C-alpha positions as CSV (number, residue, x, y, z in Angstrom):
1,X,45.4,3.3,-9.9
2,X,42.5,5.5,-11.2
3,X,42.8,7.9,-14.1
4,X,40.4,10.5,-15.5
5,X,38.8,9.5,-18.8
6,X,40.4,10.8,-22.0
7,X,38.7,14.0,-23.3
8,X,36.5,12.4,-26.0
9,X,35.6,9.5,-23.7
10,X,34.5,12.0,-21.1
11,X,32.2,13.6,-23.6
12,X,30.6,10.2,-24.4
13,X,30.5,9.4,-20.7
14,X,28.5,12.5,-20.0
15,X,26.1,11.7,-22.8
16,X,25.6,8.1,-21.5
17,X,24.2,9.5,-18.3
18,X,21.0,10.7,-20.1
19,X,21.0,8.3,-23.1
20,X,22.4,4.8,-22.2
21,X,22.4,3.7,-25.8
22,X,24.4,6.6,-27.2
23,X,27.4,5.9,-29.4
24,X,27.0,2.1,-29.6
25,X,28.1,0.3,-32.7
26,X,26.5,-3.0,-33.4
27,X,27.1,-5.4,-36.2
28,X,27.2,-9.1,-37.0
29,X,29.6,-11.4,-38.8
30,X,28.9,-14.8,-40.3
31,X,31.6,-17.5,-40.8
32,X,31.3,-20.8,-42.5
33,X,32.3,-23.6,-40.1
34,X,33.6,-25.7,-43.0
35,X,36.1,-23.0,-43.9
36,X,37.0,-21.6,-40.5
37,X,38.4,-23.2,-37.3
38,X,35.8,-21.7,-35.0
39,X,37.6,-22.6,-31.7
40,X,40.7,-21.1,-33.1
41,X,38.8,-17.9,-34.1
42,X,37.3,-17.6,-30.7
43,X,40.7,-17.9,-29.1
44,X,42.0,-15.3,-31.5
45,X,39.2,-12.9,-30.5
46,X,39.8,-13.4,-26.8
47,X,43.6,-13.0,-27.2
48,X,43.1,-9.8,-29.2
49,X,40.7,-8.3,-26.7
50,X,43.0,-9.1,-23.7
51,X,45.9,-7.4,-25.5
52,X,44.2,-4.0,-25.0
53,X,43.9,-2.7,-21.4
54,X,41.2,-0.1,-22.4
55,X,38.7,-3.0,-22.8
56,X,39.3,-4.1,-19.2
57,X,39.0,-0.6,-17.6
58,X,36.2,-0.1,-15.0
59,X,34.7,3.3,-15.2
60,X,33.1,4.5,-11.9
61,X,30.2,6.9,-11.4
62,X,32.6,9.9,-11.3
63,X,34.2,9.1,-14.6
64,X,37.4,7.7,-13.3
65,X,38.8,4.6,-14.9
66,X,40.8,1.8,-13.3
67,X,42.3,-1.4,-14.8
68,X,40.5,-4.5,-13.6
69,X,41.4,-7.7,-15.7
70,X,38.2,-9.4,-16.8
71,X,37.5,-13.1,-16.2
72,X,35.2,-12.9,-19.3
73,X,37.0,-10.6,-21.7
74,X,34.2,-11.1,-24.3
75,X,31.8,-9.1,-22.1
76,X,33.0,-5.8,-20.6
77,X,31.4,-2.7,-19.3
78,X,31.1,-1.2,-22.8
79,X,31.6,-4.1,-25.2
80,X,30.4,-7.6,-25.9
81,X,31.2,-10.4,-28.4
82,X,28.9,-13.4,-28.7
83,X,29.4,-16.5,-30.8
84,X,26.1,-18.1,-31.8
85,X,25.9,-21.5,-33.6
86,X,23.7,-21.6,-36.7
87,X,24.2,-25.0,-38.1
88,X,26.7,-24.7,-40.9
89,X,27.6,-21.2,-39.9
90,X,28.6,-19.3,-36.7
91,X,27.1,-15.8,-36.2
92,X,29.2,-13.4,-34.2
93,X,27.4,-10.5,-32.6
94,X,29.6,-7.5,-31.8
95,X,28.7,-4.4,-29.8
96,X,31.0,-1.7,-28.4
97,X,30.8,1.9,-27.3
98,X,32.8,4.9,-28.7
99,X,33.9,5.6,-25.1
100,X,36.4,2.8,-25.5
101,X,38.4,4.0,-28.5
102,X,38.6,5.8,-31.8
103,X,38.4,4.5,-35.3
104,X,42.1,3.6,-35.4
105,X,41.5,1.4,-32.3
106,X,38.8,-0.6,-34.2
107,X,41.3,-1.5,-36.9
108,X,43.9,-2.5,-34.3
109,X,41.7,-5.1,-32.8
110,X,40.8,-6.5,-36.2
111,X,44.5,-6.7,-37.1
112,X,45.3,-8.4,-33.7
113,X,42.5,-11.0,-34.3
114,X,44.1,-11.9,-37.7
115,X,47.6,-12.2,-36.1
116,X,46.4,-14.3,-33.2
117,X,44.5,-16.6,-35.6
118,X,47.9,-17.2,-37.3
119,X,49.6,-17.7,-34.0
120,X,51.7,-14.6,-34.5
121,X,52.8,-12.5,-31.6
122,X,50.9,-9.3,-30.8
123,X,52.6,-6.0,-30.1
124,X,52.1,-4.6,-26.6
125,X,49.5,-2.0,-25.9
126,X,50.9,0.6,-23.5
127,X,47.5,2.3,-22.7
128,X,48.2,2.6,-19.0
129,X,51.6,4.3,-19.6
130,X,49.8,6.7,-22.0
131,X,47.3,7.6,-19.3
132,X,50.2,8.2,-16.8
133,X,52.0,10.5,-19.3
134,X,48.7,12.3,-20.1
135,X,48.3,13.2,-16.4
136,X,51.9,14.3,-16.1
137,X,51.5,16.4,-19.3
138,X,48.6,18.3,-17.7
139,X,51.0,19.8,-15.2
140,X,53.6,20.8,-17.8
141,X,54.4,24.3,-19.1
142,X,53.5,23.2,-22.6
143,X,50.0,22.1,-21.7
144,X,49.2,25.5,-20.2
145,X,50.9,27.4,-23.0
146,X,48.9,25.5,-25.6
147,X,45.7,26.2,-23.7
148,X,46.4,29.9,-23.6
149,X,47.3,30.0,-27.3
150,X,44.2,28.1,-28.3
151,X,41.9,30.2,-26.2
152,X,43.4,33.4,-27.7
153,X,43.1,32.1,-31.3
154,X,39.7,30.3,-31.0
155,X,38.1,31.4,-27.8
156,X,35.9,34.2,-29.2
157,X,33.9,32.7,-32.1
158,X,32.2,35.3,-34.3
159,X,32.3,33.1,-37.5
160,X,30.5,30.0,-38.7
161,X,31.9,26.6,-37.9
162,X,29.4,24.7,-40.1
163,X,27.1,25.3,-43.1
164,X,24.0,27.2,-42.0
165,X,21.3,24.7,-40.9
166,X,17.8,24.5,-42.3
167,X,16.4,24.0,-38.8
168,X,17.6,25.7,-35.6
169,X,20.2,23.8,-33.5
170,X,17.9,23.9,-30.5
171,X,15.1,21.9,-32.3
172,X,13.7,19.7,-29.6
173,X,14.1,16.1,-30.8
174,X,16.4,13.2,-31.2
175,X,18.4,13.9,-34.4
176,X,18.3,11.3,-37.1
177,X,21.4,10.7,-39.2
178,X,21.5,11.1,-43.0
179,X,24.3,10.2,-45.3
180,X,25.6,11.4,-48.7
181,X,28.3,9.4,-50.5
182,X,30.7,11.2,-52.8
183,X,33.1,9.5,-55.2
184,X,36.4,11.3,-55.7
185,X,38.2,8.5,-57.5
186,X,38.5,10.4,-60.7
187,X,40.5,13.0,-58.9
188,X,42.7,10.6,-56.9
189,X,45.7,10.9,-59.1
190,X,45.6,14.7,-59.0
191,X,45.1,14.6,-55.2
192,X,48.0,12.2,-54.8
193,X,50.3,14.4,-56.9
194,X,49.3,17.4,-54.8
195,X,50.0,15.5,-51.6
196,X,53.4,14.4,-52.8
197,X,54.6,17.6,-54.5
198,X,53.2,20.1,-52.0
199,X,53.6,18.0,-48.9
200,X,49.9,18.5,-47.9
201,X,48.1,15.8,-46.0
202,X,44.7,14.6,-47.1
203,X,43.1,16.1,-44.0
204,X,44.5,19.6,-44.6
205,X,43.5,19.5,-48.3
206,X,39.8,18.8,-47.5
207,X,39.8,21.1,-44.4
208,X,40.7,24.1,-46.5
209,X,38.3,23.1,-49.3
210,X,35.5,22.7,-46.7
211,X,36.3,26.0,-44.9
212,X,36.1,27.8,-48.3
213,X,32.8,26.0,-49.0
214,X,31.4,27.1,-45.6
215,X,32.3,30.7,-46.4
216,X,30.6,30.6,-49.8
217,X,27.6,28.7,-48.4
218,X,27.1,31.1,-45.6
219,X,28.1,34.3,-47.4
220,X,30.9,35.1,-44.9
221,X,34.5,36.1,-45.1
222,X,35.7,33.8,-42.4
223,X,34.9,30.2,-41.3
224,X,36.3,27.4,-39.1
225,X,35.9,23.7,-38.6
226,X,37.7,20.8,-36.9
227,X,39.7,17.9,-38.1
228,X,40.3,14.6,-36.4
229,X,43.9,14.1,-35.3
230,X,44.6,10.6,-34.2
231,X,47.8,11.4,-32.4
232,X,50.1,8.3,-31.9
233,X,53.1,10.2,-33.0
234,X,55.4,8.4,-30.6
235,X,56.5,4.7,-31.3
236,X,55.1,3.6,-28.0
237,X,51.7,5.0,-28.9
238,X,51.3,3.2,-32.2
239,X,49.4,0.2,-30.8
240,X,47.5,2.0,-28.0
241,X,43.8,1.2,-28.2
242,X,41.9,4.1,-26.7
243,X,40.1,7.4,-27.5
244,X,43.3,9.2,-28.3
245,X,41.9,11.3,-31.1
246,X,41.4,15.1,-30.7
247,X,39.3,17.5,-32.9
248,X,41.7,20.2,-33.9
249,X,40.4,23.7,-34.8
250,X,41.0,25.0,-38.3
251,X,40.2,28.6,-39.2
252,X,40.3,30.5,-42.5
253,X,39.8,34.1,-43.6
254,X,39.1,34.9,-47.3
255,X,41.7,37.7,-47.1
256,X,44.4,35.1,-46.5
257,X,44.0,33.5,-49.9
258,X,45.3,35.1,-53.1
259,X,45.5,31.9,-55.3
260,X,45.5,28.2,-54.8
261,X,49.2,28.2,-54.0
262,X,48.6,30.5,-51.0
263,X,45.7,28.3,-50.0
264,X,47.8,25.2,-50.0
265,X,50.6,26.9,-48.0
266,X,48.0,28.1,-45.5
267,X,46.4,24.7,-45.2
268,X,49.8,23.1,-44.6
269,X,50.7,25.7,-41.9
270,X,47.3,25.3,-40.1
271,X,47.7,21.6,-40.1
272,X,51.2,21.7,-38.5
273,X,50.3,24.5,-36.0
274,X,47.2,22.6,-35.0
275,X,49.3,19.5,-34.2
276,X,51.9,21.6,-32.4
277,X,49.2,23.0,-30.0
278,X,47.1,19.8,-29.7
279,X,48.5,18.9,-26.3
280,X,45.5,20.8,-24.8
281,X,42.3,19.3,-26.2
282,X,40.6,22.7,-26.6
283,X,37.5,21.7,-28.6
284,X,36.7,18.8,-26.3
285,X,36.6,20.8,-23.0
286,X,33.7,22.8,-21.6
287,X,32.7,25.6,-22.3
288,X,34.3,25.4,-25.8
289,X,32.2,22.3,-26.6
290,X,29.1,24.6,-26.7
291,X,30.5,25.8,-30.1
292,X,32.9,23.2,-31.4
293,X,30.6,20.2,-30.8
294,X,28.6,21.6,-33.8
295,X,31.6,22.2,-36.1
296,X,32.0,20.4,-39.3
297,X,34.6,17.7,-38.6
298,X,36.9,16.3,-41.2
299,X,37.9,12.7,-40.6
300,X,40.1,10.2,-42.4
301,X,38.6,6.8,-41.8
302,X,40.9,3.7,-41.7
303,X,39.5,0.9,-43.8
304,X,40.0,-2.9,-43.7
305,X,39.2,-3.3,-47.4
306,X,42.9,-3.2,-48.5
307,X,43.5,-6.0,-45.9
308,X,40.9,-8.4,-47.2
309,X,43.4,-10.6,-49.1
310,X,45.5,-10.8,-45.8
311,X,42.6,-11.9,-43.6
312,X,43.2,-15.6,-42.7
313,X,39.5,-16.5,-42.5
314,X,36.6,-15.8,-44.8
315,X,33.6,-13.9,-43.3
316,X,30.4,-12.1,-44.2
317,X,29.3,-8.9,-42.7
318,X,25.6,-9.0,-41.6
319,X,23.8,-5.7,-42.3
320,X,22.3,-4.1,-39.2
321,X,18.5,-3.7,-38.9
322,X,17.0,-1.1,-41.2
323,X,16.2,1.3,-38.5
324,X,16.8,5.1,-38.1
325,X,20.3,5.9,-36.9
326,X,20.7,8.7,-34.4
327,X,22.9,11.5,-35.4
328,X,25.7,12.1,-32.8
329,X,27.2,15.0,-34.9
330,X,25.8,17.8,-36.8
331,X,28.0,17.2,-39.8
332,X,31.0,14.9,-40.3
333,X,33.0,14.5,-43.5
334,X,34.5,11.0,-43.6
335,X,37.4,10.4,-46.1
336,X,38.0,6.8,-47.1
337,X,41.2,6.3,-49.2
338,X,42.1,3.0,-50.7
339,X,44.7,1.9,-53.2
340,X,42.5,2.5,-56.2
341,X,39.7,4.6,-55.0
342,X,38.9,7.7,-52.9
343,X,35.4,8.3,-51.4
344,X,33.8,10.8,-49.1
345,X,30.8,10.2,-46.9
346,X,28.9,13.1,-45.4
347,X,27.1,12.0,-42.2
348,X,24.7,14.7,-41.0
349,X,21.8,15.4,-38.9
350,X,18.8,15.0,-41.2
351,X,16.8,16.8,-38.5
352,X,18.8,20.0,-39.2
353,X,19.7,19.7,-42.8
354,X,17.7,18.9,-45.9
355,X,19.3,16.5,-48.3
356,X,19.4,19.1,-51.0
357,X,21.3,21.4,-48.7
358,X,24.0,18.8,-48.0
359,X,24.2,18.1,-51.8
360,X,24.7,21.8,-52.4
361,X,27.5,22.0,-49.8
362,X,29.2,18.9,-51.1
363,X,29.2,20.4,-54.6
364,X,31.0,23.5,-53.2
365,X,33.6,21.3,-51.5
366,X,34.2,19.4,-54.7
367,X,34.5,22.7,-56.6
368,X,37.3,23.9,-54.2
369,X,39.1,20.5,-54.3
370,X,39.2,20.7,-58.1
371,X,40.5,24.3,-57.9
372,X,43.2,23.3,-55.5
373,X,44.5,20.4,-57.6
374,X,44.2,22.4,-60.9
């Protein structure tokens, strides 16, 4: 049976038509053959990949996907894994496209490789069931009601959705990515206390701080952005590899905030209301993408660093070639939380923003986070 691509996958599919290399991630791993059972590792990788139907979906020219089990699961339409012998070491080359799945999906495969290497059972991925439910949902009353609500609330955009750029958005070039790391570890205890005592998720906290920063940066009384909602609320969705994530709109008016308590209440409410209406992927559907593709996007990135001691085989990550990285987003704020650290990374189009502009905006975000936890 054929299914339409999920909303974010459809966006990537459309981009691939004109740029076949868009949204590919490539990296290498090196394992020492004296410390790792290579045959067992290869089996674990193959087992993990076969556990996720999205990696065996065939996408046709119309953007419809159909499950076709692969004879060679290591090489699919949008992914490849190659083991290369290098004497004492084995080099593993990995490439995959964002059309396949979101950042949560990447971590799932890594966890499954670790479990398969230990000969532990893998939890079933119900991706095909998810696609079926998604199609049924499109015919539901809720889907249409959410569409109407979102279009009413966010359809007429007269406010900024990102910090003002230094170069026009229509600059004719291939944008190059820039990055700015920010260490929030000194604030981690205060942020954790705020999360626990005020029941405010990390995403909501940084969304409202960022919206306030956009207003100050642009000199406006209103601003909006998006935040990445990974979904997977239902038990049967927990192990689904796929592009389930949706960018949920978040809007703020200066008149709504009297003090940091009212700001926290508003952030919590916006977060919950956003999830409640996320059945309809508003920001990922044309013509709304003309605006919301350029919105600041707040993302909590899963990390494998806290799992290192649980990984049953030692490995080294091979840095990618030192080449310019294309910017697929105007400005993303990635939040990486670990047991003893909290870091942000701004990934931005260096074609549109000067480094000093991003540093200025990052300083405003930090100012408002400090204000919120005070």
